[in-house]
PLY file of the C-alpha trace (Angstrom):
ply
format ascii 1.0
element vertex 115
property float x
property float y
property float z
element edge 114
property int vertex1
property int vertex2
end_header
105.29 5.79 -60.10
105.23 6.08 -56.29
102.76 9.08 -56.05
100.18 7.25 -58.16
100.53 4.21 -55.92
99.92 6.39 -52.86
96.81 7.88 -54.48
95.48 4.39 -55.25
96.13 3.21 -51.71
94.49 6.25 -50.09
91.37 6.13 -52.24
91.25 2.35 -52.34
91.46 2.06 -48.57
88.79 4.71 -48.12
86.48 2.94 -50.52
87.16 -0.38 -48.80
86.24 1.02 -45.41
83.01 2.52 -46.69
82.12 -0.74 -48.46
82.77 -2.83 -45.33
80.70 -0.43 -43.23
77.73 -0.75 -45.59
78.14 -4.52 -45.77
78.28 -4.81 -41.95
75.20 -2.64 -41.61
73.38 -4.81 -44.05
74.35 -8.00 -42.26
73.21 -6.54 -38.97
69.82 -5.60 -40.41
69.39 -9.02 -42.02
70.20 -10.66 -38.64
67.62 -8.42 -36.91
65.00 -9.39 -39.51
65.86 -13.13 -39.04
65.42 -12.88 -35.24
62.29 -10.82 -35.45
63.81 -7.84 -33.66
63.05 -4.27 -34.61
65.23 -1.21 -33.94
62.48 0.09 -31.66
63.22 -2.81 -29.22
66.58 -1.09 -28.51
65.04 2.31 -27.74
64.41 1.59 -24.06
68.00 0.62 -23.36
70.03 3.59 -22.11
73.57 4.17 -23.12
74.67 3.85 -19.48
73.21 0.31 -19.36
74.84 -0.65 -22.62
78.25 0.57 -21.56
78.12 -0.18 -17.86
81.45 0.70 -16.34
83.27 -2.06 -14.72
84.79 -0.95 -11.40
87.82 -3.13 -12.02
88.55 -1.44 -15.33
90.49 1.36 -13.66
92.63 -1.16 -11.75
93.40 -3.03 -14.99
94.52 -0.01 -16.91
96.42 1.39 -13.92
98.36 -1.84 -13.42
99.00 -2.08 -17.11
100.35 1.43 -17.36
102.40 1.01 -14.18
104.04 -2.18 -15.38
104.66 -0.96 -18.91
106.33 2.11 -17.41
108.42 -0.16 -15.15
109.33 -2.18 -18.27
110.42 0.97 -20.05
112.55 1.89 -17.07
114.03 -1.59 -16.83
114.80 -1.50 -20.57
116.62 1.81 -20.12
118.61 0.41 -17.19
119.51 -2.70 -19.03
120.51 -0.68 -22.14
122.64 1.62 -20.06
124.51 -0.86 -17.90
124.34 -4.26 -19.65
124.63 -2.90 -23.22
121.88 -5.08 -24.66
120.49 -4.28 -28.08
117.61 -1.76 -28.64
115.11 -4.63 -28.65
115.28 -4.77 -24.85
112.83 -1.83 -24.64
109.79 -3.39 -26.27
110.63 -6.86 -24.85
110.71 -5.63 -21.26
107.64 -3.45 -21.75
105.64 -6.34 -23.12
106.97 -8.77 -20.50
106.14 -6.57 -17.52
102.84 -5.40 -19.14
101.84 -9.05 -19.35
102.89 -9.53 -15.78
100.68 -6.59 -14.77
97.70 -8.19 -16.58
98.36 -11.52 -14.83
98.41 -9.70 -11.54
95.12 -7.96 -12.41
93.57 -11.33 -13.23
94.55 -12.78 -9.87
93.19 -9.73 -8.03
89.93 -9.77 -10.07
89.49 -13.54 -9.59
89.98 -13.21 -5.86
87.54 -10.32 -5.69
84.91 -12.23 -7.77
85.38 -15.28 -5.57
84.76 -13.23 -2.40
81.53 -11.79 -3.86
0 1
1 2
2 3
3 4
4 5
5 6
6 7
7 8
8 9
9 10
10 11
11 12
12 13
13 14
14 15
15 16
16 17
17 18
18 19
19 20
20 21
21 22
22 23
23 24
24 25
25 26
26 27
27 28
28 29
29 30
30 31
31 32
32 33
33 34
34 35
35 36
36 37
37 38
38 39
39 40
40 41
41 42
42 43
43 44
44 45
45 46
46 47
47 48
48 49
49 50
50 51
51 52
52 53
53 54
54 55
55 56
56 57
57 58
58 59
59 60
60 61
61 62
62 63
63 64
64 65
65 66
66 67
67 68
68 69
69 70
70 71
71 72
72 73
73 74
74 75
75 76
76 77
77 78
78 79
79 80
80 81
81 82
82 83
83 84
84 85
85 86
86 87
87 88
88 89
89 90
90 91
91 92
92 93
93 94
94 95
95 96
96 97
97 98
98 99
99 100
100 101
101 102
102 103
103 104
104 105
105 106
106 107
107 108
108 109
109 110
110 111
111 112
112 113
113 114
């Protein structure tokens, strides 16, 4: 019974993804027709302009990785010396990762204010 269920899930999810992709493409084209925009209007926009790199992006990801790593280290220390349950690892990683994002927000807000 289980292998047949796996086959249905695999093919069903693949079909669902294809269906949603076609449906989204259709909605996008209908919205372009409603607004009077043609695909040729997007030809002049370069990929670099569309995906302009934010200079603060590296700072954000660096702070997030640093604080998540510190959370992992803190979880290991707490697990070793305080004998807390295994849930201390994701809790400390999420807590310190959120703290890193808050720190990024304060740095970015200060930088935007100075500009």
